[in-house]
N, C-alpha and C positions, 0 to 999 in steps of 0.2 A: 657734257653732251654725249660722249661715248659711253659713260656709265649709265646714262638714261636710256640710250638705244639698246645697250646690252641687257638692261633690266626688262625692257619691253619685249625683246626677243626671247628671253628666258620665260617671261610670263606667258607669252603665246605658246611656247612649246609645252609648258606645264598644262595650260588649258586644253591643248590638243590631246595630251595623254589622258587628262582627267575625263574628257568627253568620251574617249574611246573606252576607258575603263568603266564609266558610267553606263554606257550602252551594254557592255558585257554583263555588268551586275544586274541590270534590269532584266536581261534575258534569262539569267539564272535565278531571278526572284529575290535578289539580295539588294540591300540599301548601301550604296557606295557613299562614303564621306565626301564632303565638299572639296574643292580644288585646294591644293597646298597653299598656305598663305605666302604672300610676297609683300614687297615694300609698298605696293599699291594699297594694301589694307591699312597702312598707317599714314598715308598721305592726307586723308581728310582732316586730320588733326591740325594741319597747317592753317586751317580756317581760323584758328585762334589768333593768328597774326593779322587778321583783317582790320582790327582796331588800330593797329600801328600803321597800316597802309592808308587807312582813312585819315589819320592824323597827318600823314605826309601829304596826301592829296589836298587836304584843307588848309595846309600851311600852318598847322598847330605845333609843328616840331621844329625846334631850333636846328640850324645847320642841316636842312633836309637832305642834302647830298650825302652827308655822313650817315644819317639815318637810313637812307635808301640803300647805300652800299652795305651797311650792317645788316639790313633786312635781307638783301640778296645773298650775302655771304652765309647767314644762318640758314636760310632756306636751302641753299645749295649743299651745305654740309649735312643738314638734316636728311635731305633726299639720298646723299651719298651713303650715310650711315644706315638708314632703314633698309635700303636695298641690299645691303651686305649682311643684315641681321639674320636672314634666313638660310645662310650657307655657313655651316660650322667652321669651315676652313677660312673663309673671308672674315668671319666674325672675330677669329683669333688673331688676325694679322695685325702688325704694328700700325699700319696705315689707318686702320679703323679706329684704334685707340687714340692716335694722334688727332683724327678728325673729331672725336669726342672732346678732347682737351681744348681744341680750337673753338668748338661750339660753347664750351663752358666759358672760355675767355671772352668770346663775342657777346654772350648773354650777360655776363657781368658788366662789361663796358656799357652796353645799351641800357641795362637796367639802372646803373648808377647815373648815366648821363640823362636819361629821359624819365624813368619811373613810369607810373600809370600803366597803360596797356602793354608797355614793353616788358613789364615784370612777368607777363604770361609766357615769356619764353623759358622760364625756369621749369614749369610743368612739362613743356615740349622737350626741354633738355632731359628731364627725368624719364620721359617716355622713350627717348632714344637710348639712354643708358639702360633701362630695363630691357630693351630689345636686344642689347648686345651682351650684357653681363649675365653670367650663370654662376652657380656654385656658392660656396660659403662666404665669399667676400661681398655678395650682393647686398646683404643687410647693412653691413657697415658702410658700404658705399652709398646706399640710399639714405642713411641717416646723416652722413657727411654732406651730401648734396642738399638735403633739406635744410641743414644748419647754414650752409652757404647761402641758399635762397632766402632763408629767414633773415640772415644778417644783412645781406645786400638790400633786401626789401625794407628792412627796418630803417635803414638810412634815409629812404625816400618816403615811406608811407607810415612809419610808426607801427602801431599795433596791428594794423591790417596785414603786416608781413606774416602773421600766424597763418592766415589763409593760404598765402603763397607757399609757405614752408609745408603745410599739410598737403596741398595739392601736388606739390613736387614729389613728396614721399609716396603718396597714393599712386601717382602716375608710374613712378619707378617700379614699385613692388607689384601692382596689379598687372602691368604689362609683362613683367618677367614671369609672373605666375601663369598668366594665360598662355604665352607663348611656350613656356616649358611644358605645360600640360598638353598643348597641341602636339608638340614634338614627341612627347611620351606616347600619346595615343597612336600616332602614325608609326612610331617604331614598334609598338606592340602589334599593330595590324600587319606591318611587314614581317614581323617574327611569326605571326600566326599563318600568314600566306606561305612563308618559307617552310614551317612545320608541315603544313598541308601538302606542299609540293614533295617534301621528303617522304611523307607517309605514303603518297601515291607511288613514288619511285620504289619504296621499300616493298610495297605490295606487288608491284609489277615485277620486281626482281625475284620475290619469293615465288610467285606463280610461274615465271619463266624457268627458274631452276627446278622447281618440283615437276613441272610438266616435261622438261627435257630429260631429267634424270629417271623419272618413273618410266617414260616411254623408252629411253635408252636401254634400261635394264630389262623391261618386259619384252620389248621387241627382240633383244638378244636371246632371251629364253625361248621365245616362240620360234625364232629361226633355228635354234639348235634342236628343239623338239620336232620341228617340221622335217629337218634333215634326218633325224632318227626315225621318224615314221616313214619317210620315203625309203630308207635303207631296209627297214623291217618289213615293209608291206609285202615284198615278193615271197618271203620265206616264213614270216610269222605274223599272220593277220591280227591275232589277239594282242600281241605286243605293240603293233602299229596302232591299233585302235586305243590302246591305253595311252600312248603318246598323244594321240589326237585328243583324247579326253583331257589330258593334262593341258594341252594347248587351250582348250575351251575354258578350263578352270583358271589358267593364267590370264586369259583375256577378260573373264568376269572380274577377277581380282583387280586387274588394271583399271577397269571402269570404276570400280569402288574407290581406288586410290586416287584417281583423277578427280572424282567428285570431292573427295576429302581435301585434295590440294587446292581445288577452286574455292572451297569455303574456309580454308586455312586451318583445318583441324587434323591434318595428317600428323601422326607420330609413329615413328618406327618401333618395331618390336624385335628384340634379339632372337627370341625363340622362333618367331615367324620367318625371319630372315635366315636363320640357320637351316630351317626345314626347306626353304626355297632353294638355298644354296645346294643342299644335298641333292634335290631334284634336278636343278639345272646342271650340276657337274655330272650327275649320272647320265643325263640325256646327251651330254657332250663327250661321253666316253672318257670322263676323268674320274678316277676313283676318289670319292670323298671320304675324309677321315675327320670326324667332328668330335672334339673332346671339350667338355665343360665341367668346371669344378669350382668350389668355393661358396661364398656367401651370396644371398640374393642381392640384386642390384636395384638402385633407384630408377624410376622410369626415365629420367633424363639420361642417365648413363646408358640404359638399354637402347634408347632411341639413337644416340650417337653411335654406339658400337654396331647397331643394326645397319646404319648407313655404311660404316666401314666395311662390314661383311658384304653388303650388297655390291659396293663398288669394286672391292678386291675380287670377288668372285666373277663379276662381270668382265673384269679385265683378264682373268684366267681364261674364261670361255672365249673371249675375243682374240687375245694376243698370244697366249702362252705356248700352244701346242704341247700342253703338259698331259701326263697320264695319271698324275696323282696330285691331290691338293689337300693339305692338312689345315684345319681350323681349330685353334686352341683358345679357349677362354678360361682364365685362371684369376679368380677374384679373391684377394686376401682381405684383411681387416680394414685396410685403408685404401689400397690401390687395386685396380683390375687391369689385367693385361690381356690383349687379343693379338694373336699371331695368325697370319694366313700365309702359308708357304706352298709353292708349287715346285715341280721338278722340270718345268718346261724349258724350252730353248728358244721360244719365239721372241720377237722384238717387243720391248717394253717402252712405252712412252713415259719416261721418267720426269720430263719437264712439263710444268703446267702450261696449258694452252688457254688463251683468251677465247671466250665464246659466249653464247647467249645464256648458257645455263650455269656457268660457274668458272672456277679458276683451277680446276684439277687438284693435284696434290697440295698446292699452295692454299687453296680454299678450304680443303679438308683439314690441313694442319692448323689453320687459323681458327676453325671452329672447335677443334679439340683444345687449342691453347686457351680459348675463351672460357672453357669449362675447367681449366687448370690441368689439362692433359697434354700429350704430345703424340706425335706420329713420325715414324721413320719408314722409309720404303727404299729398296734397292736390291740389286742382285745378291743372291746368297753365296757364301763362300764355296758351298758344295754344288753350286749350279741352281738354276731356277731363280725365282723372285720371292721376296719376303716383304710383307707389310706388317709393321708392328705398331699397335696403338696402346696407350696407357692413359687411364683416367682415374680420378678419385672415385671411390665407391659412392660418396655423396658429392657430386660436382658442385662447383660455384653456381650461383643463380645465372641463368642464361637468358639472353634476349630472345624474343619469340622467333626471330628469323633463324636462329640456330636450330631449334627444334622442328621448324616447319619447312626447312629446305635441306637439300642434299647436294654435296659437291659433285662435280662431274667426274667421270672416270678419268684416270691419268692417261 
């Protein structure tokens, strides 16, 4: 009784979740599959035992109390088994297998004792076995059960036992095939929904990182150039206007980058970032020294190094109080090295911080590591702060998020 009540409660919960999901699916214009199968789907097959019940009620069964007790026992075991068949954990429990063995024993006793309609318990037993068993042993079990059904039925019905054996085998294999296919379809649907959820999260993360990092760098440059324009305005109007023109140019470029970030097509350029670094450092009264040598770089490598330059220079402008910043790019046959060094004394945030846009140095290090590179950052022995990045000239294939996002400043 407790098992029956528990099954009804689980079925009601599943139906409630199904109806809610179905409403959401209709709103989105999708077709949602039916409710997940439960033991109720297999209960109608108990109607095969109505012939045995009719024999009992009409007094055509010897020792009716024994037959009635056997019928009640079989039905109870059948209900117990089929309501456990749709839970993988309950299906694998020893109690479920013991219930199957008891069903087989009761079926054999009733079939040998009464024959006739009572032989139909073998197909019902096969259905219960097919609902429980999965895997490579199913075929051998189905054949063994069919042989048992044929042998026992042959004692009572002769050649008609072939029909019972065939029905038992068919019930076992078809039930197992249908339920296995149903489980596979639902697992595939769950996997598809999980992939869709992760894709949405990935896109949201990409956009939040791009937006945060692009605006962080751009606004830092705008602030620096605005301060320079304010200082120059009283004594050199032309220089101040030049800074204001740079602010306008930076703002327009920021709009372009934000549009690219929204559409997911933003890729960094090392040459562009070096030029911007020179402009931003000069506006902040930091002497820029840029050196680049070696072989041409792959677009992926340039994109990653461009982000390193952008973040390192942004940190110099924000935190360093430096008067000089050296940026060196040296690419050899297999590896390229980027070094950004300043002579500042300002505080550096060397530990990564969690935030909406990324994970600081940790995130940047992970991205370089994904491409087969490395990053080191810390105080220089002679003072100041140094960021060193190293990458293969032809980096390993990168996931889209590496090229489309930028790590936050440290």
